[in-house]
All heavy atoms as TSV, in Angstrom:
chain	resi	resn	atom	element	x	y	z
A	1	MET	N	N	20.039	13.370	-9.339
A	1	MET	CA	C	19.632	12.563	-10.400
A	1	MET	C	C	18.067	12.698	-10.494
A	1	MET	O	O	17.405	12.387	-9.530
A	1	MET	CB	C	20.011	11.109	-10.177
A	1	MET	CG	C	19.666	10.161	-11.262
A	1	MET	SD	S	20.492	10.231	-12.824
A	1	MET	CE	C	22.196	10.413	-12.437
A	2	THR	N	N	17.582	13.072	-11.647
A	2	THR	CA	C	16.129	13.209	-11.805
A	2	THR	C	C	15.513	12.136	-12.627
A	2	THR	O	O	14.276	12.013	-12.657
A	2	THR	CB	C	15.805	14.571	-12.384
A	2	THR	OG1	O	16.412	14.698	-13.668
A	2	THR	CG2	C	16.237	15.703	-11.511
A	3	ASP	N	N	16.307	11.351	-13.315
A	3	ASP	CA	C	15.781	10.317	-14.189
A	3	ASP	C	C	16.710	9.071	-14.152
A	3	ASP	O	O	17.880	9.117	-14.546
A	3	ASP	CB	C	15.721	10.807	-15.631
A	3	ASP	CG	C	14.997	9.860	-16.567
A	3	ASP	OD1	O	14.745	8.717	-16.190
A	3	ASP	OD2	O	14.698	10.262	-17.701
A	4	TYR	N	N	16.157	7.997	-13.593
A	4	TYR	CA	C	16.964	6.786	-13.430
A	4	TYR	C	C	17.508	6.269	-14.777
A	4	TYR	O	O	18.510	5.559	-14.799
A	4	TYR	CB	C	16.187	5.702	-12.732
A	4	TYR	CG	C	15.144	5.013	-13.605
A	4	TYR	CD1	C	15.496	3.867	-14.316
A	4	TYR	CD2	C	13.880	5.461	-13.772
A	4	TYR	CE1	C	14.568	3.218	-15.126
A	4	TYR	CE2	C	12.947	4.873	-14.557
A	4	TYR	CZ	C	13.299	3.740	-15.247
A	4	TYR	OH	O	12.377	3.117	-16.070
A	5	ARG	N	N	16.854	6.633	-15.865
A	5	ARG	CA	C	17.256	6.106	-17.162
A	5	ARG	C	C	18.591	6.692	-17.639
A	5	ARG	O	O	19.212	6.136	-18.527
A	5	ARG	CB	C	16.199	6.351	-18.230
A	5	ARG	CG	C	14.959	5.478	-17.953
A	5	ARG	CD	C	13.797	5.910	-18.816
A	5	ARG	NE	N	13.323	7.146	-18.222
A	5	ARG	CZ	C	12.084	7.645	-18.410
A	5	ARG	NH1	N	11.233	6.997	-19.108
A	5	ARG	NH2	N	11.746	8.787	-17.810
A	6	THR	N	N	19.049	7.754	-17.030
A	6	THR	CA	C	20.322	8.339	-17.330
A	6	THR	C	C	21.423	7.957	-16.322
A	6	THR	O	O	22.586	8.352	-16.499
A	6	THR	CB	C	20.240	9.867	-17.436
A	6	THR	OG1	O	19.857	10.404	-16.178
A	6	THR	CG2	C	19.242	10.285	-18.493
A	7	ALA	N	N	21.090	7.210	-15.323
A	7	ALA	CA	C	22.036	6.761	-14.294
A	7	ALA	C	C	22.773	5.534	-14.750
A	7	ALA	O	O	22.291	4.765	-15.557
A	7	ALA	CB	C	21.301	6.479	-12.991
A	8	ALA	N	N	23.920	5.359	-14.178
A	8	ALA	CA	C	24.758	4.183	-14.483
A	8	ALA	C	C	24.312	3.046	-13.526
A	8	ALA	O	O	24.909	2.754	-12.497
A	8	ALA	CB	C	26.225	4.482	-14.279
A	9	LEU	N	N	23.210	2.397	-13.900
A	9	LEU	CA	C	22.643	1.319	-13.095
A	9	LEU	C	C	23.009	-0.020	-13.665
A	9	LEU	O	O	23.212	-0.179	-14.837
A	9	LEU	CB	C	21.118	1.422	-13.054
A	9	LEU	CG	C	20.497	2.703	-12.436
A	9	LEU	CD1	C	18.995	2.697	-12.554
A	9	LEU	CD2	C	20.907	2.860	-10.970
A	10	SER	N	N	23.001	-1.042	-12.785
A	10	SER	CA	C	23.208	-2.392	-13.239
A	10	SER	C	C	21.972	-2.819	-14.029
A	10	SER	O	O	20.891	-2.216	-13.872
A	10	SER	CB	C	23.408	-3.334	-12.055
A	10	SER	OG	O	22.221	-3.475	-11.341
A	11	PRO	N	N	22.074	-3.868	-14.825
A	11	PRO	CA	C	20.926	-4.382	-15.545
A	11	PRO	C	C	19.749	-4.745	-14.576
A	11	PRO	O	O	18.581	-4.521	-14.932
A	11	PRO	CB	C	21.423	-5.612	-16.310
A	11	PRO	CG	C	22.877	-5.313	-16.523
A	11	PRO	CD	C	23.299	-4.553	-15.284
A	12	VAL	N	N	20.075	-5.323	-13.451
A	12	VAL	CA	C	19.044	-5.703	-12.495
A	12	VAL	C	C	18.322	-4.433	-11.990
A	12	VAL	O	O	17.080	-4.390	-11.957
A	12	VAL	CB	C	19.625	-6.480	-11.300
A	12	VAL	CG1	C	18.613	-6.699	-10.210
A	12	VAL	CG2	C	20.200	-7.800	-11.757
A	13	ASP	N	N	19.115	-3.447	-11.570
A	13	ASP	CA	C	18.496	-2.221	-11.020
A	13	ASP	C	C	17.680	-1.484	-12.069
A	13	ASP	O	O	16.588	-0.976	-11.808
A	13	ASP	CB	C	19.550	-1.310	-10.443
A	13	ASP	CG	C	20.155	-1.826	-9.178
A	13	ASP	OD1	O	19.500	-2.675	-8.509
A	13	ASP	OD2	O	21.281	-1.408	-8.825
A	14	ARG	N	N	18.166	-1.415	-13.315
A	14	ARG	CA	C	17.418	-0.761	-14.378
A	14	ARG	C	C	16.108	-1.500	-14.684
A	14	ARG	O	O	15.048	-0.888	-14.850
A	14	ARG	CB	C	18.267	-0.675	-15.646
A	14	ARG	CG	C	17.477	0.084	-16.784
A	14	ARG	CD	C	18.389	0.509	-17.908
A	14	ARG	NE	N	19.575	1.197	-17.495
A	14	ARG	CZ	C	19.622	2.527	-17.220
A	14	ARG	NH1	N	18.543	3.219	-17.225
A	14	ARG	NH2	N	20.751	3.060	-16.895
A	15	THR	N	N	16.155	-2.794	-14.724
A	15	THR	CA	C	14.942	-3.602	-14.967
A	15	THR	C	C	13.936	-3.421	-13.827
A	15	THR	O	O	12.732	-3.304	-14.076
A	15	THR	CB	C	15.308	-5.097	-15.193
A	15	THR	OG1	O	16.255	-5.181	-16.220
A	15	THR	CG2	C	14.089	-5.916	-15.555
A	16	LEU	N	N	14.419	-3.421	-12.582
A	16	LEU	CA	C	13.520	-3.165	-11.444
A	16	LEU	C	C	12.942	-1.762	-11.520
A	16	LEU	O	O	11.706	-1.584	-11.272
A	16	LEU	CB	C	14.303	-3.301	-10.153
A	16	LEU	CG	C	14.432	-4.714	-9.619
A	16	LEU	CD1	C	15.443	-4.784	-8.485
A	16	LEU	CD2	C	13.096	-5.271	-9.186
A	17	CYS	N	N	13.653	-0.802	-11.899
A	17	CYS	CA	C	13.161	0.574	-12.025
A	17	CYS	C	C	12.088	0.645	-13.124
A	17	CYS	O	O	11.044	1.287	-12.977
A	17	CYS	CB	C	14.266	1.588	-12.301
A	17	CYS	SG	S	15.275	1.908	-10.833
A	18	ASP	N	N	12.387	-0.031	-14.285
A	18	ASP	CA	C	11.405	-0.065	-15.385
A	18	ASP	C	C	10.083	-0.674	-14.878
A	18	ASP	O	O	8.990	-0.216	-15.175
A	18	ASP	CB	C	11.941	-0.842	-16.553
A	18	ASP	CG	C	13.046	-0.160	-17.308
A	18	ASP	OD1	O	13.223	1.138	-17.204
A	18	ASP	OD2	O	13.798	-0.829	-18.049
A	19	TYR	N	N	10.236	-1.764	-14.162
A	19	TYR	CA	C	9.103	-2.504	-13.636
A	19	TYR	C	C	8.321	-1.595	-12.670
A	19	TYR	O	O	7.069	-1.552	-12.723
A	19	TYR	CB	C	9.514	-3.812	-12.976
A	19	TYR	CG	C	8.351	-4.609	-12.479
A	19	TYR	CD1	C	7.490	-5.255	-13.377
A	19	TYR	CD2	C	8.120	-4.751	-11.125
A	19	TYR	CE1	C	6.410	-5.991	-12.887
A	19	TYR	CE2	C	7.072	-5.489	-10.641
A	19	TYR	CZ	C	6.235	-6.119	-11.577
A	19	TYR	OH	O	5.169	-6.818	-11.084
A	20	ALA	N	N	9.030	-0.922	-11.764
A	20	ALA	CA	C	8.373	-0.071	-10.772
A	20	ALA	C	C	7.586	1.066	-11.460
A	20	ALA	O	O	6.491	1.350	-11.052
A	20	ALA	CB	C	9.401	0.504	-9.823
A	21	MET	N	N	8.159	1.603	-12.472
A	21	MET	CA	C	7.510	2.678	-13.219
A	21	MET	C	C	6.197	2.147	-13.854
A	21	MET	O	O	5.164	2.757	-13.764
A	21	MET	CB	C	8.393	3.240	-14.285
A	21	MET	CG	C	9.537	4.084	-13.767
A	21	MET	SD	S	8.995	5.639	-13.022
A	21	MET	CE	C	8.480	6.506	-14.482
A	22	LYS	N	N	6.290	0.979	-14.509
A	22	LYS	CA	C	5.130	0.426	-15.158
A	22	LYS	C	C	4.056	0.038	-14.124
A	22	LYS	O	O	2.901	0.306	-14.351
A	22	LYS	CB	C	5.539	-0.780	-16.011
A	22	LYS	CG	C	4.436	-1.332	-16.876
A	22	LYS	CD	C	4.922	-2.383	-17.837
A	22	LYS	CE	C	3.834	-2.833	-18.767
A	22	LYS	NZ	N	4.357	-3.840	-19.696
A	23	LEU	N	N	4.466	-0.591	-13.055
A	23	LEU	CA	C	3.503	-1.018	-12.016
A	23	LEU	C	C	2.861	0.212	-11.368
A	23	LEU	O	O	1.675	0.173	-10.983
A	23	LEU	CB	C	4.234	-1.818	-10.922
A	23	LEU	CG	C	3.323	-2.543	-9.967
A	23	LEU	CD1	C	2.341	-3.478	-10.640
A	23	LEU	CD2	C	4.223	-3.329	-8.973
A	24	THR	N	N	3.585	1.343	-11.318
A	24	THR	CA	C	3.057	2.557	-10.759
A	24	THR	C	C	2.097	3.284	-11.714
A	24	THR	O	O	1.008	3.701	-11.320
A	24	THR	CB	C	4.160	3.503	-10.352
A	24	THR	OG1	O	4.982	2.832	-9.376
A	24	THR	CG2	C	3.681	4.798	-9.802
A	25	GLN	N	N	2.507	3.412	-12.951
A	25	GLN	CA	C	1.784	4.217	-13.916
A	25	GLN	C	C	0.688	3.483	-14.661
A	25	GLN	O	O	-0.300	4.077	-15.053
A	25	GLN	CB	C	2.740	4.819	-14.939
A	25	GLN	CG	C	3.702	5.798	-14.256
A	25	GLN	CD	C	4.743	6.351	-15.224
A	25	GLN	OE1	O	4.984	5.758	-16.267
A	25	GLN	NE2	N	5.342	7.471	-14.861
A	26	ALA	N	N	0.859	2.207	-14.891
A	26	ALA	CA	C	-0.101	1.419	-15.669
A	26	ALA	C	C	-0.166	0.000	-15.173
A	26	ALA	O	O	0.156	-0.947	-15.854
A	26	ALA	CB	C	0.270	1.461	-17.129
A	27	PRO	N	N	-0.635	-0.190	-13.895
A	27	PRO	CA	C	-0.605	-1.546	-13.304
A	27	PRO	C	C	-1.413	-2.589	-14.102
A	27	PRO	O	O	-1.026	-3.755	-14.090
A	27	PRO	CB	C	-1.215	-1.299	-11.934
A	27	PRO	CG	C	-1.900	-0.013	-11.966
A	27	PRO	CD	C	-1.236	0.796	-13.019
A	28	SER	N	N	-2.433	-2.163	-14.783
A	28	SER	CA	C	-3.232	-3.195	-15.539
A	28	SER	C	C	-2.505	-3.712	-16.756
A	28	SER	O	O	-2.927	-4.702	-17.350
A	28	SER	CB	C	-4.604	-2.604	-15.906
A	28	SER	OG	O	-4.404	-1.529	-16.811
A	29	SER	N	N	-1.430	-3.002	-17.115
A	29	SER	CA	C	-0.645	-3.470	-18.313
A	29	SER	C	C	0.482	-4.392	-17.990
A	29	SER	O	O	1.128	-4.917	-18.854
A	29	SER	CB	C	-0.130	-2.211	-19.066
A	29	SER	OG	O	0.903	-1.620	-18.348
A	30	VAL	N	N	0.703	-4.628	-16.672
A	30	VAL	CA	C	1.789	-5.535	-16.261
A	30	VAL	C	C	1.342	-6.964	-16.554
A	30	VAL	O	O	0.234	-7.374	-16.285
A	30	VAL	CB	C	2.103	-5.327	-14.772
A	30	VAL	CG1	C	3.062	-6.370	-14.294
A	30	VAL	CG2	C	2.624	-3.941	-14.547
A	31	GLY	N	N	2.298	-7.674	-17.166
A	31	GLY	CA	C	1.947	-9.084	-17.543
A	31	GLY	C	C	3.168	-9.968	-17.427
A	31	GLY	O	O	4.209	-9.641	-16.912
A	32	GLN	N	N	3.009	-11.136	-17.980
A	32	GLN	CA	C	4.067	-12.181	-17.935
A	32	GLN	C	C	5.380	-11.700	-18.567
A	32	GLN	O	O	6.462	-12.056	-18.083
A	32	GLN	CB	C	3.577	-13.465	-18.625
A	32	GLN	CG	C	4.523	-14.624	-18.450
A	32	GLN	CD	C	4.739	-14.990	-16.963
A	32	GLN	OE1	O	3.804	-15.147	-16.210
A	32	GLN	NE2	N	5.999	-15.205	-16.549
A	33	ASN	N	N	5.318	-10.917	-19.602
A	33	ASN	CA	C	6.551	-10.375	-20.212
A	33	ASN	C	C	7.351	-9.557	-19.236
A	33	ASN	O	O	8.605	-9.619	-19.237
A	33	ASN	CB	C	6.222	-9.516	-21.438
A	33	ASN	CG	C	5.719	-10.345	-22.591
A	33	ASN	OD1	O	5.930	-11.538	-22.657
A	33	ASN	ND2	N	5.035	-9.706	-23.512
A	34	ASP	N	N	6.712	-8.870	-18.349
A	34	ASP	CA	C	7.421	-8.075	-17.346
A	34	ASP	C	C	8.104	-8.988	-16.311
A	34	ASP	O	O	9.232	-8.723	-15.918
A	34	ASP	CB	C	6.454	-7.129	-16.641
A	34	ASP	CG	C	5.803	-6.168	-17.644
A	34	ASP	OD1	O	6.530	-5.378	-18.261
A	34	ASP	OD2	O	4.582	-6.260	-17.743
A	35	ILE	N	N	7.421	-10.030	-15.912
A	35	ILE	CA	C	7.986	-10.989	-14.980
A	35	ILE	C	C	9.180	-11.728	-15.664
A	35	ILE	O	O	10.217	-11.934	-14.996
A	35	ILE	CB	C	6.951	-12.025	-14.494
A	35	ILE	CG1	C	5.754	-11.290	-13.838
A	35	ILE	CG2	C	7.546	-13.057	-13.558
A	35	ILE	CD1	C	6.167	-10.365	-12.701
A	36	ASP	N	N	8.988	-12.058	-16.914
A	36	ASP	CA	C	10.065	-12.743	-17.661
A	36	ASP	C	C	11.314	-11.832	-17.748
A	36	ASP	O	O	12.459	-12.320	-17.649
A	36	ASP	CB	C	9.591	-13.083	-19.048
A	36	ASP	CG	C	8.533	-14.183	-19.051
A	36	ASP	OD1	O	8.394	-14.877	-18.031
A	36	ASP	OD2	O	7.870	-14.309	-20.104
A	37	ALA	N	N	11.119	-10.545	-17.899
A	37	ALA	CA	C	12.239	-9.630	-17.941
A	37	ALA	C	C	12.989	-9.605	-16.618
A	37	ALA	O	O	14.234	-9.498	-16.561
A	37	ALA	CB	C	11.798	-8.194	-18.331
A	38	LEU	N	N	12.235	-9.650	-15.515
A	38	LEU	CA	C	12.862	-9.659	-14.187
A	38	LEU	C	C	13.614	-10.958	-13.952
A	38	LEU	O	O	14.719	-10.935	-13.397
A	38	LEU	CB	C	11.825	-9.444	-13.133
A	38	LEU	CG	C	11.188	-8.070	-13.113
A	38	LEU	CD1	C	9.935	-8.067	-12.235
A	38	LEU	CD2	C	12.153	-7.017	-12.686
A	39	THR	N	N	13.040	-12.092	-14.348
A	39	THR	CA	C	13.761	-13.367	-14.132
A	39	THR	C	C	14.957	-13.479	-15.085
A	39	THR	O	O	15.982	-14.084	-14.740
A	39	THR	CB	C	12.843	-14.568	-14.330
A	39	THR	OG1	O	12.258	-14.523	-15.636
A	39	THR	CG2	C	11.713	-14.597	-13.287
A	40	ALA	N	N	14.879	-12.839	-16.241
A	40	ALA	CA	C	15.996	-12.857	-17.235
A	40	ALA	C	C	17.250	-12.161	-16.615
A	40	ALA	O	O	18.342	-12.500	-17.038
A	40	ALA	CB	C	15.601	-12.208	-18.523
A	41	VAL	N	N	17.061	-11.217	-15.764
A	41	VAL	CA	C	18.258	-10.544	-15.133
A	41	VAL	C	C	18.651	-11.198	-13.825
A	41	VAL	O	O	19.508	-10.706	-13.097
A	41	VAL	CB	C	18.038	-9.035	-14.975
A	41	VAL	CG1	C	17.936	-8.328	-16.302
A	41	VAL	CG2	C	16.839	-8.743	-14.042
A	42	GLY	N	N	17.999	-12.312	-13.470
A	42	GLY	CA	C	18.451	-13.116	-12.374
A	42	GLY	C	C	17.619	-13.037	-11.102
A	42	GLY	O	O	18.024	-13.607	-10.092
A	43	LEU	N	N	16.476	-12.395	-11.145
A	43	LEU	CA	C	15.653	-12.287	-9.938
A	43	LEU	C	C	14.815	-13.571	-9.737
A	43	LEU	O	O	14.237	-14.057	-10.680
A	43	LEU	CB	C	14.754	-11.057	-10.020
A	43	LEU	CG	C	15.478	-9.726	-9.946
A	43	LEU	CD1	C	14.486	-8.612	-10.174
A	43	LEU	CD2	C	16.198	-9.552	-8.672
A	44	SER	N	N	14.777	-13.962	-8.515
A	44	SER	CA	C	13.945	-15.191	-8.155
A	44	SER	C	C	12.494	-14.723	-7.967
A	44	SER	O	O	12.192	-13.555	-7.858
A	44	SER	CB	C	14.452	-15.783	-6.839
A	44	SER	OG	O	14.232	-14.874	-5.751
A	45	ASP	N	N	11.640	-15.691	-7.905
A	45	ASP	CA	C	10.217	-15.428	-7.608
A	45	ASP	C	C	10.072	-14.685	-6.312
A	45	ASP	O	O	9.259	-13.743	-6.203
A	45	ASP	CB	C	9.370	-16.693	-7.602
A	45	ASP	CG	C	9.198	-17.326	-8.955
A	45	ASP	OD1	O	9.426	-16.661	-9.944
A	45	ASP	OD2	O	8.742	-18.479	-8.990
A	46	ARG	N	N	10.839	-15.057	-5.282
A	46	ARG	CA	C	10.780	-14.396	-3.944
A	46	ARG	C	C	11.223	-12.944	-4.113
A	46	ARG	O	O	10.573	-12.032	-3.533
A	46	ARG	CB	C	11.673	-15.152	-2.998
A	46	ARG	CG	C	11.837	-14.471	-1.672
A	46	ARG	CD	C	10.590	-14.577	-0.811
A	46	ARG	NE	N	10.688	-13.776	0.374
A	46	ARG	CZ	C	10.936	-14.265	1.588
A	46	ARG	NH1	N	11.122	-15.535	1.751
A	46	ARG	NH2	N	10.962	-13.482	2.591
A	47	ALA	N	N	12.264	-12.679	-4.840
A	47	ALA	CA	C	12.761	-11.329	-5.025
A	47	ALA	C	C	11.756	-10.471	-5.769
A	47	ALA	O	O	11.527	-9.301	-5.449
A	47	ALA	CB	C	14.096	-11.321	-5.772
A	48	ILE	N	N	11.092	-11.026	-6.794
A	48	ILE	CA	C	10.075	-10.331	-7.510
A	48	ILE	C	C	8.907	-10.019	-6.605
A	48	ILE	O	O	8.386	-8.882	-6.614
A	48	ILE	CB	C	9.658	-11.112	-8.763
A	48	ILE	CG1	C	10.817	-11.208	-9.727
A	48	ILE	CG2	C	8.407	-10.498	-9.445
A	48	ILE	CD1	C	10.595	-12.197	-10.895
A	49	ASN	N	N	8.481	-10.992	-5.839
A	49	ASN	CA	C	7.382	-10.768	-4.855
A	49	ASN	C	C	7.743	-9.672	-3.895
A	49	ASN	O	O	6.914	-8.774	-3.620
A	49	ASN	CB	C	7.091	-12.074	-4.114
A	49	ASN	CG	C	5.911	-11.895	-3.161
A	49	ASN	OD1	O	6.048	-11.304	-2.108
A	49	ASN	ND2	N	4.794	-12.446	-3.528
A	50	ASP	N	N	8.946	-9.690	-3.386
A	50	ASP	CA	C	9.398	-8.653	-2.458
A	50	ASP	C	C	9.321	-7.277	-3.101
A	50	ASP	O	O	8.909	-6.286	-2.515
A	50	ASP	CB	C	10.772	-8.907	-1.925
A	50	ASP	CG	C	10.866	-10.110	-0.942
A	50	ASP	OD1	O	9.792	-10.564	-0.510
A	50	ASP	OD2	O	11.984	-10.570	-0.666
A	51	ALA	N	N	9.809	-7.195	-4.366
A	51	ALA	CA	C	9.801	-5.933	-5.115
A	51	ALA	C	C	8.367	-5.422	-5.271
A	51	ALA	O	O	8.107	-4.260	-5.088
A	51	ALA	CB	C	10.507	-6.102	-6.451
A	52	VAL	N	N	7.462	-6.311	-5.637
A	52	VAL	CA	C	6.077	-5.881	-5.837
A	52	VAL	C	C	5.495	-5.339	-4.494
A	52	VAL	O	O	4.835	-4.303	-4.521
A	52	VAL	CB	C	5.222	-7.084	-6.338
A	52	VAL	CG1	C	3.725	-6.765	-6.275
A	52	VAL	CG2	C	5.601	-7.446	-7.736
A	53	GLN	N	N	5.813	-6.012	-3.406
A	53	GLN	CA	C	5.328	-5.552	-2.126
A	53	GLN	C	C	5.841	-4.165	-1.749
A	53	GLN	O	O	5.084	-3.296	-1.267
A	53	GLN	CB	C	5.684	-6.551	-1.020
A	53	GLN	CG	C	5.079	-7.898	-1.183
A	53	GLN	CD	C	3.567	-7.921	-1.199
A	53	GLN	OE1	O	2.915	-7.153	-0.470
A	53	GLN	NE2	N	2.970	-8.687	-2.078
A	54	VAL	N	N	7.128	-3.917	-1.994
A	54	VAL	CA	C	7.723	-2.624	-1.699
A	54	VAL	C	C	7.179	-1.539	-2.605
A	54	VAL	O	O	6.815	-0.452	-2.164
A	54	VAL	CB	C	9.260	-2.697	-1.804
A	54	VAL	CG1	C	9.890	-1.306	-1.750
A	54	VAL	CG2	C	9.845	-3.601	-0.733
A	55	ILE	N	N	7.056	-1.837	-3.871
A	55	ILE	CA	C	6.515	-0.877	-4.845
A	55	ILE	C	C	5.102	-0.482	-4.512
A	55	ILE	O	O	4.698	0.661	-4.487
A	55	ILE	CB	C	6.646	-1.419	-6.291
A	55	ILE	CG1	C	8.103	-1.555	-6.710
A	55	ILE	CG2	C	5.879	-0.518	-7.281
A	55	ILE	CD1	C	8.316	-2.463	-7.909
A	56	ALA	N	N	4.294	-1.511	-4.200
A	56	ALA	CA	C	2.875	-1.295	-3.903
A	56	ALA	C	C	2.741	-0.480	-2.589
A	56	ALA	O	O	1.915	0.463	-2.529
A	56	ALA	CB	C	2.144	-2.605	-3.750
A	57	PHE	N	N	3.513	-0.801	-1.598
A	57	PHE	CA	C	3.419	-0.054	-0.321
A	57	PHE	C	C	3.846	1.395	-0.543
A	57	PHE	O	O	3.201	2.314	-0.042
A	57	PHE	CB	C	4.264	-0.717	0.740
A	57	PHE	CG	C	4.168	-0.031	2.063
A	57	PHE	CD1	C	3.010	-0.122	2.812
A	57	PHE	CD2	C	5.226	0.731	2.556
A	57	PHE	CE1	C	2.913	0.500	4.049
A	57	PHE	CE2	C	5.117	1.381	3.782
A	57	PHE	CZ	C	3.996	1.271	4.517
A	58	PHE	N	N	4.917	1.627	-1.243
A	58	PHE	CA	C	5.400	2.972	-1.525
A	58	PHE	C	C	4.294	3.797	-2.278
A	58	PHE	O	O	4.041	4.932	-1.907
A	58	PHE	CB	C	6.685	2.923	-2.340
A	58	PHE	CG	C	7.302	4.259	-2.552
A	58	PHE	CD1	C	8.118	4.830	-1.562
A	58	PHE	CD2	C	7.159	4.934	-3.706
A	58	PHE	CE1	C	8.710	6.054	-1.775
A	58	PHE	CE2	C	7.730	6.176	-3.924
A	58	PHE	CZ	C	8.517	6.733	-2.937
A	59	ASN	N	N	3.737	3.170	-3.259
A	59	ASN	CA	C	2.673	3.850	-4.027
A	59	ASN	C	C	1.450	4.161	-3.149
A	59	ASN	O	O	0.889	5.250	-3.207
A	59	ASN	CB	C	2.233	3.050	-5.211
A	59	ASN	CG	C	3.267	3.065	-6.348
A	59	ASN	OD1	O	4.030	4.016	-6.488
A	59	ASN	ND2	N	3.363	2.002	-7.092
A	60	TYR	N	N	1.106	3.223	-2.280
A	60	TYR	CA	C	-0.001	3.435	-1.365
A	60	TYR	C	C	0.242	4.616	-0.437
A	60	TYR	O	O	-0.598	5.518	-0.297
A	60	TYR	CB	C	-0.294	2.170	-0.567
A	60	TYR	CG	C	-1.208	2.352	0.602
A	60	TYR	CD1	C	-2.561	2.548	0.430
A	60	TYR	CD2	C	-0.698	2.398	1.900
A	60	TYR	CE1	C	-3.395	2.759	1.495
A	60	TYR	CE2	C	-1.509	2.618	2.972
A	60	TYR	CZ	C	-2.894	2.755	2.751
A	60	TYR	OH	O	-3.685	3.000	3.870
A	61	ILE	N	N	1.417	4.574	0.194
A	61	ILE	CA	C	1.764	5.627	1.154
A	61	ILE	C	C	1.786	7.005	0.410
A	61	ILE	O	O	1.308	8.025	0.979
A	61	ILE	CB	C	3.121	5.352	1.861
A	61	ILE	CG1	C	2.932	4.160	2.756
A	61	ILE	CG2	C	3.641	6.548	2.609
A	61	ILE	CD1	C	1.873	4.331	3.862
A	62	ASN	N	N	2.376	7.087	-0.740
A	62	ASN	CA	C	2.399	8.335	-1.474
A	62	ASN	C	C	1.024	8.861	-1.815
A	62	ASN	O	O	0.786	10.082	-1.807
A	62	ASN	CB	C	3.247	8.197	-2.768
A	62	ASN	CG	C	4.717	8.385	-2.469
A	62	ASN	OD1	O	5.130	9.090	-1.559
A	62	ASN	ND2	N	5.563	7.634	-3.174
A	63	ARG	N	N	0.136	7.938	-2.170
A	63	ARG	CA	C	-1.213	8.383	-2.488
A	63	ARG	C	C	-2.032	8.818	-1.274
A	63	ARG	O	O	-2.787	9.733	-1.345
A	63	ARG	CB	C	-1.924	7.293	-3.272
A	63	ARG	CG	C	-1.351	7.176	-4.680
A	63	ARG	CD	C	-1.978	6.054	-5.480
A	63	ARG	NE	N	-1.455	6.090	-6.829
A	63	ARG	CZ	C	-0.630	5.168	-7.319
A	63	ARG	NH1	N	-0.263	4.132	-6.575
A	63	ARG	NH2	N	-0.205	5.273	-8.552
A	64	VAL	N	N	-1.784	8.187	-0.136
A	64	VAL	CA	C	-2.485	8.577	1.098
A	64	VAL	C	C	-1.942	9.871	1.602
A	64	VAL	O	O	-2.714	10.731	2.029
A	64	VAL	CB	C	-2.317	7.448	2.168
A	64	VAL	CG1	C	-2.779	7.933	3.509
A	64	VAL	CG2	C	-3.089	6.226	1.757
A	65	ALA	N	N	-0.625	10.065	1.486
A	65	ALA	CA	C	-0.026	11.316	1.986
A	65	ALA	C	C	-0.442	12.482	1.114
A	65	ALA	O	O	-0.543	13.580	1.501
A	65	ALA	CB	C	1.499	11.219	2.001
């Protein structure tokens, strides 16, 4: 699979992937609408925080490597 947008993902996983892409490619454009989209699919504040931490760490490691 080369593009998550063509995969049979759950709404939660697709929204998380969309968020990860945006946070990776254009972090300054992330805003409340993005958080609202994550909560709309059922993610808690804790789950969103955890996702941000994982995405940020992955991006950091990839850039350092």
